C-alpha positions in Angstrom: 0.1 0.1 -0.1 1.2 3.4 -0.8 1.0 6.5 1.5 0.2 10.0 1.3 2.8 12.7 0.9 3.3 14.3 4.4 2.3 18.1 4.3 2.9 20.8 7.1 2.0 24.3 7.6 3.9 27.0 8.9 3.7 30.6 9.6 5.1 32.8 6.6 8.6 34.1 7.2 10.7 34.9 3.9 13.9 34.6 5.6 13.9 30.8 5.3 14.0 31.0 1.6 17.7 31.5 1.0 18.5 28.4 3.2 15.7 25.9 2.2 17.1 22.8 0.6 15.4 20.9 -2.2 13.1 23.1 -4.0 11.4 26.6 -3.4 8.1 27.4 -5.0 7.0 31.4 -5.0 3.6 32.6 -6.5 3.4 35.3 -9.3 0.0 36.6 -10.4 -0.7 36.2 -14.3 -0.1 40.2 -14.5 3.0 39.8 -13.0 2.5 41.4 -9.7 5.3 40.2 -7.3 4.2 39.5 -3.4 6.9 39.7 -0.4 8.3 36.2 -1.1 8.8 36.8 -5.0 10.1 40.4 -4.2 12.7 38.5 -1.6 13.6 35.7 -4.5 14.3 38.7 -6.8 17.0 40.1 -4.0 18.4 36.8 -3.9 18.7 36.2 -7.4 20.1 39.7 -8.1 16.9 40.5 -10.4 16.4 37.1 -12.1 12.6 37.1 -11.0 11.9 40.5 -12.2 14.0 39.9 -15.9 11.4 36.7 -16.2 8.5 39.0 -15.7 9.5 41.5 -17.9 10.5 39.2 -20.8 8.6 37.9 -23.7 8.0 34.3 -22.4 6.2 35.8 -19.7 3.6 37.2 -21.6 2.9 33.3 -22.9 2.5 31.4 -19.7 -0.8 30.2 -18.8 -2.8 30.1 -15.3 -1.1 26.9 -13.4 2.3 26.9 -15.5 5.4 26.9 -13.7 8.6 28.3 -14.7 11.8 26.9 -13.2 15.3 28.9 -12.8 17.5 25.9 -11.9 20.4 26.3 -8.9 19.3 29.9 -8.5 22.3 32.2 -7.4 21.9 33.3 -3.8 19.8 30.4 -2.6 20.8 26.8 -1.4 17.8 25.1 -3.2 18.5 23.3 -6.3 15.5 24.8 -8.0 13.2 27.9 -7.9 9.6 27.0 -8.9 7.5 30.5 -10.1 4.0 29.3 -10.2 1.5 31.4 -12.3 -2.0 32.0 -10.9 -4.6 34.2 -11.0 -5.3 36.9 -8.2 -8.3 34.9 -7.1 -7.8 31.2 -8.4 -11.2 28.7 -8.8 -10.2 25.7 -6.8 -9.6 23.9 -10.4 -6.7 26.3 -10.9 -5.7 26.1 -7.7 -5.5 22.3 -7.4 -3.8 22.2 -10.9 -1.2 24.8 -10.0 -0.5 22.2 -7.0 -0.1 18.9 -9.6 2.5 21.1 -11.5 4.8 21.8 -7.9 4.3 18.1 -7.2 5.3 16.7 -10.8 8.3 19.0 -10.9 9.4 18.1 -6.8 9.2 14.4 -7.6 8.9 13.6 -3.9 11.8 16.0 -3.0 11.9 18.4 -0.1 9.5 21.3 -1.4 8.6 24.7 0.2 5.9 26.6 -1.1 5.7 30.4 -0.1 2.0 30.7 -0.2 2.1 34.3 1.9 -1.5 35.1 1.5 -2.5 33.4 -1.1 -6.6 32.3 -1.3 -7.4 28.5 -1.8 -4.1 27.5 -0.7 -6.0 24.2 0.9 -7.0 23.6 -2.9 -3.5 24.0 -3.9 -2.0 21.6 -1.5 -5.0 18.9 -2.5 -3.3 19.1 -5.7 0.1 18.7 -4.4 -1.5 15.3 -2.8 -3.2 14.0 -5.6 -0.2 14.1 -7.8 2.4 13.1 -5.8 1.2 9.3 -5.5 3.0 6.5 -6.6 2.5 2.9 -6.6 5.6 0.9 -6.1 4.7 -1.8 -3.6 5.7 -4.5 -6.1 9.4 -3.0 -6.9 12.1 -4.7 -5.1 14.2 -1.4 -5.0 13.9 0.3 -2.2 12.3 3.7 -2.9 13.3 7.1 -1.1 10.6 8.3 1.3 9.1 11.2 0.0 10.1 14.4 1.6 7.6 16.3 3.5 5.5 19.5 1.9 6.2 22.9 3.8 3.3 25.7 2.9 4.3 28.9 4.4 1.4 30.8 5.0 0.0 34.2 7.1 -2.5 31.9 8.4 -1.0 28.3 8.6 -3.6 27.1 11.1 -6.9 28.2 9.2 -5.6 26.8 5.8 -4.4 23.5 8.1 -8.2 23.5 9.4 -9.4 24.2 5.7 -7.2 21.3 4.4 -7.9 18.6 7.0 -11.4 16.9 5.1 -9.5 17.7 1.7 -6.8 15.6 2.9 -9.0 13.0 4.0 -10.6 12.9 0.3 -6.9 12.8 -1.2 -6.6 9.5 1.2 -9.9 8.0 -0.4 -8.3 8.6 -3.7 -5.4 6.6 -2.6 -6.8 3.6 -1.6 -8.8 3.7 -4.7 -5.6 4.1 -6.9 -3.9 1.5 -4.8 -6.8 -1.2 -5.2 -7.3 -0.5 -8.8 -3.5 -1.0 -9.6 -2.6 -4.2 -7.5 -2.4 -7.3 -9.8 -4.6 -9.9 -9.5 -2.8 -12.5 -8.1 -2.2 -9.9 -4.8 -5.6 -8.1 -4.7 -7.7 -11.6 -4.6 -11.6 -11.3 -3.4 -10.3 -12.6 -0.4 -7.4 -10.0 0.3 -9.9 -7.5 -1.3 -12.5 -7.9 1.6 -9.6 -8.2 4.2 -8.6 -4.7 3.0 -12.5 -3.4 3.6 -12.8 -5.3 6.8 -9.3 -3.0 8.3 -11.6 0.2 7.7 -13.7 -0.5 10.8 -10.9 1.2 12.6 -12.2 4.2 10.8 -15.9 4.0 12.4 -17.1 2.0 9.6 -19.6 -1.3 10.2 -18.2 -3.7 7.7 -20.0 -6.9 7.3 -18.6 -9.7 4.4 -21.3 -11.7 2.8 -19.8 -15.2 1.9 -21.2 -17.7 -0.9 -23.6 -19.7 1.3 -25.4 -16.7 2.2 -25.5 -15.2 -1.3 -26.8 -18.6 -2.1 -29.6 -18.2 0.5 -30.0 -14.5 -0.7 -30.7 -16.2 -4.4 -27.8 -14.0 -5.9 -27.3 -16.2 -8.5 -26.5 -14.0 -11.5 -23.8 -12.6 -9.1 -22.9 -16.1 -8.2 -22.7 -17.3 -11.7 -19.8 -14.9 -12.7 -17.5 -16.4 -10.0 -18.5 -20.1 -10.2 -15.5 -20.8 -12.6 -12.8 -19.4 -10.2 -11.5 -20.8 -7.2 -11.6 -17.5 -5.5 -14.9 -17.7 -3.7 -17.3 -14.4 -4.5 -18.1 -12.1 -1.5 -20.5 -9.2 -1.4 -19.0 -6.6 1.1 -21.4 -4.1 3.0 -20.2 -0.8 4.6 -22.2 1.3 6.5 -21.3 4.9 7.5 -23.7 6.3 10.3 -23.1 9.7 10.0 -26.4 11.5 9.7 -29.4 11.2 11.6 -30.4 7.9 13.4 -33.1 6.3 11.1 -32.6 8.3 8.1 -32.4 6.5 4.8 -28.9 6.2 3.6 -27.4 7.1 0.1 -26.5 3.5 -1.5 -23.0 3.4 -3.6 -22.7 -0.2 -5.4 -19.3 -1.2 -7.1 -18.0 -3.9 -9.5 -15.5 -5.7 -8.2 -14.3 -8.4 -10.5 -10.6 -8.6 -9.3 -9.7 -10.4 -13.1 -11.8 -10.6 -16.2 -10.6 -13.1 -18.8 -14.3 -13.1 -20.1 -14.9 -16.4 -18.9 -16.2 -18.9 -21.5 -16.4 -15.9 -24.1 -12.8 -15.6 -23.7 -11.2 -12.0 -24.3 -8.3 -12.0 -26.9 -4.7 -12.0 -25.1 -3.6 -8.5 -25.9 -4.6 -6.1 -23.5 -6.0 -8.9 -20.9 -3.4 -7.6 -18.1 -5.3 -4.4 -17.8 -8.2 -6.7 -16.5 -6.8 -6.1 -13.3 -8.7 -2.8 -13.2 -12.0 -4.5 -13.5 -12.8 -4.0 -10.0 -12.7 0.0 -10.5 -15.8 0.3 -9.6 -15.8 -1.3 -6.4 -12.5 0.7 -5.7 -14.0 3.9 -5.9 -16.7 2.8 -3.5 -14.3 1.7 -1.2 -12.3 5.0 -1.5 -15.2 7.2 -1.1 -16.4 5.5 2.4 -13.0 5.9 3.4 -12.6 9.6 2.7 -16.4 10.2 4.4 -15.5 8.0 7.5 -12.3 9.9 8.1 -13.7 13.5 7.0 -16.3 12.3 9.4 -19.3 12.9 7.1 -22.9 14.0 8.7 -24.6 11.9 6.4 -25.8 8.2 6.4 -24.4 6.3 3.3 -24.0 2.7 2.6 -21.1 1.1 0.3 -21.9 -2.5 -1.2 -19.5 -4.0 -3.6 -19.8 -7.5 -5.3 -16.1 -9.3 -5.5 -15.9 -12.0 -8.0 -13.3 -13.2 -10.6 -14.5 -14.2 -14.0 -12.7 -17.4 -15.0 -12.8 -20.1 -17.8 -13.2 -23.7 -16.4 -15.1 -26.6 -16.1 -17.4 -25.1 -13.7 -17.8 -21.9 -15.3 -21.1 -20.4 -16.6 -21.5 -21.1 -20.3 -23.0 -18.8 -23.0 -26.6 -20.3 -23.4 -26.9 -20.7 -19.9 -30.2 -19.3 -18.0 -29.9 -18.0 -14.4 -32.4 -16.2 -11.9 -31.6 -13.0 -10.2 -32.3 -12.3 -6.7 -35.0 -10.0 -7.8 -36.6 -13.1 -9.4 -36.3 -12.2 -12.8 -34.3 -15.0 -15.2 -31.5 -13.8 -17.4 -30.1 -15.7 -20.7 -26.3 -15.3 -20.8 -25.5 -14.7 -24.1 -22.0 -13.4 -23.4 -20.1 -14.4 -20.4 -17.7 -11.6 -20.6 -20.9 -9.1 -20.1 -20.4 -10.1 -16.3 -20.3 -6.9 -14.7 -23.8 -6.3 -15.2 -24.8 -9.5 -13.3 -22.6 -8.9 -10.7 -24.2 -5.4 -10.1 -28.2 -6.8 -10.4 -28.0 -8.8 -7.6 -26.1 -6.2 -5.4 -28.3 -3.0 -6.7 -31.8 -4.8 -5.5 -29.9 -6.4 -2.0 -29.4 -2.5 -1.5 -32.7 -1.8 -2.2 -34.2 -4.5 -0.2 -32.4 -4.1 2.6 -31.6 -0.4 3.1 -34.5 1.5 1.0 -32.1 4.0 0.0 -32.7 7.4 -0.6 -30.9 6.9 -3.8 -28.7 4.4 -5.3 -25.3 5.0 -7.4 -23.8 2.1 -8.8 -20.1 2.4 -10.4 -18.6 0.0 -13.1 -15.7 -0.5 -15.7 -18.8 -1.8 -17.3 -18.3 -1.7 -21.5 -15.4 -0.7 -23.7 -18.3 1.0 -25.9 -18.0 4.1 -23.4 -14.6 4.6 -24.3 -15.5 4.7 -28.3 -18.1 7.5 -27.0 -16.3 9.3 -24.8 -12.6 8.3 -24.6 -10.7 9.1 -21.4 -12.1 12.1 -20.8 -15.6 11.7 -19.3 -17.4 8.8 -17.5 -21.1 7.8 -18.6 -23.9 8.9 -17.0 -27.2 7.3 -17.0 -30.0 8.0 -14.8 -33.7 7.5 -14.3 -34.2 11.1 -11.9 -33.3 14.4 -13.8 -33.0 15.8 -10.4 -30.6 13.5 -9.0 -28.4 13.4 -12.1 -28.3 16.8 -12.3 -26.7 17.0 -9.0 -24.2 14.7 -9.6 -23.1 16.3 -12.5 -22.7 19.5 -10.6 -20.6 17.9 -8.2 -18.4 16.2 -11.0 -17.7 19.5 -12.6 -17.0 21.3 -9.2 -14.6 18.5 -8.7 -12.8 18.7 -12.2 -14.1 15.3 -12.9 -15.4 14.5 -16.5 -19.1 13.2 -16.6 -21.4 13.2 -19.7 -24.8 12.0 -19.1 -25.9 9.4 -22.2 -29.7 8.3 -23.0 -31.9 5.8 -21.8 -35.0 4.3 -23.7 -38.0 1.4 -24.4 -36.2 1.5 -27.9 -33.1 0.4 -26.4 -34.7 -1.7 -23.9 -36.4 -3.8 -26.4 -32.9 -5.2 -27.7 -32.2 -7.3 -24.6 -35.7 -9.1 -25.3 -34.8 -12.9 -25.0 -36.7 -16.0 -26.8 -36.1 -18.2 -23.3 -35.7 -16.1 -20.5 -37.4 -12.5 -19.6 -34.1 -11.2 -20.8 -30.5 -11.4 -22.1 -27.5 -9.8 -20.7 -26.4 -8.1 -24.0 -28.4 -6.2 -26.5 -25.8 -6.6 -29.4 -22.9 -4.1 -30.6 -25.1 -1.2 -31.4 -25.2 1.3 -28.4 -23.7 -1.1 -26.0 -23.3 1.1 -23.1 -26.5 2.2 -23.5 -28.4 -1.4 -23.6 -25.9 -2.3 -20.3 -27.5 0.3 -18.6 -30.9 -0.8 -19.8 -30.4 -4.0 -18.3 -29.5 -2.6 -14.9 -32.3 -0.1 -14.9 -34.7 -3.5 -14.6 -33.2 -3.9 -11.3 -34.0 -0.6 -10.0 -37.2 0.2 -8.1 -40.0 2.5 -9.8 -39.6 5.0 -6.4 -35.6 4.8 -6.2 -33.5 7.6 -7.9 -30.6 5.8 -9.3 -27.6 7.1 -11.7 -25.2 4.4 -13.2 -21.6 5.4 -13.6 -19.8 3.7 -16.8 -16.0 4.6 -15.9 -14.1 2.2 -18.0 -12.8 4.7 -19.7 -11.3 7.0 -16.9 -10.6 4.1 -13.9 -6.9 3.6 -15.3 -5.4 5.1 -18.3 -2.4 4.5 -20.3 -1.0 8.2 -19.6 -1.2 10.7 -17.1 -3.8 12.8 -16.4 -4.5 16.3 -14.5 -4.4 15.2 -11.4 -2.7 11.4 -11.4 0.4 9.5 -13.0 -0.2 6.7 -15.6 -2.4 4.2 -14.4 -5.1 4.1 -12.0 -6.7 7.5 -11.6 -8.9 7.3 -8.3 -11.8 9.0 -10.4 -14.9 9.3 -8.9 -13.8 9.5 -5.3 -13.9 13.6 -5.1 -17.2 13.8 -7.3 -19.1 11.4 -4.7 -17.5 13.1 -1.5 -18.9 16.4 -3.1 -22.2 14.9 -4.0 -22.7 13.8 -0.6 -21.4 16.9 1.0 -23.7 19.2 -1.1 -26.9 16.8 -1.3 -27.0 14.6 2.0 -25.2 16.3 5.0 
């Protein structure tokens, strides 16, 4: 498991700049105005900062850019990083400024001379998010990340404002760790064990084993994992931070720890990436961690279905018919369309047991959503405009791409089966939509519901605005904001 980079706050004192080691960062507004730290750096470097501000290069910089002066004269630091921010940056601008500084620091000591900069806590969040590194399986010992020090005129106030954001960053860290783990490490049992450990944060955690799932009638979920030696499980995490007796918000995650496609075997090329097919469950886990660590004043339940989809003599076959917990029968046309089979049972269980005020499911569900939206946006499907709009607002506020997709009866008809109540796929056209239509059949009419297809955003091959390549932790920040703005 990785750990968050330490971030500490101290009183603003320009006298520490000359002897600070590692990197020193100052902030200059995009119109070139220099505050006390910049003026001091300018004196130490014998006018180098002023020459930069007056240069043609400065006229081409954008908000969030960093210009580095290497081995600045008059300073011990190996680099002076000059961050360009507007006078009153919005949260995303401040975060991305922090991201830029973290990328340059690379885990080395960093002193940020923030002075009276507003939204310094958001800048610190950007540093925390981008300083992530997953090196758990590298045999060479990595150097421990040096702490980041932020000097501000009101350090205590900034530290208080940053505390809940640091909790969210820790939730993002957990999601990234889970999503990056190889499947021989993150088995269904190991996944469940890591969630049980969160009881120490105040979460109530319950693991439902296969015998209980069989008793409940979760045959669609069990059908996915029956070809694997790893036992299928459902883990229920409850955070009761709101009023006693109030119905919770339910978060449901697909946790396929490895997906071969089953009997409908995937091609070999790229199959190694299917370690991330538990990304939806990873987001639910990270969100529940964030809510617990920031002591959210809301009732939220997180449920994840943990399975492994493997081919074997006991695996589900194309053409098999299985019965869901709801009682509907499903003809399995393609065993590689397994995520919806996991989700539908867990979603029904969530509604039967908790009568949630609303339900959000997350899954790396379809390759089709990547064709439609690339790696910039998750696909958003919903049966309730108000509920959906509230989430989209939260995702936008946190700079996490999300785009609403349609639902409709014409798509639903594509799931008609000759021998069962429905098929588990509707063919190649509109594959993401028919997958959502399948899930909607397991949503009660009175339950506001959102389905998030995160196949394109959970793990990516190149770095994003807030993360190095690999797992992104997409969704933890948006869901935490969604809870904060609508349920606390």
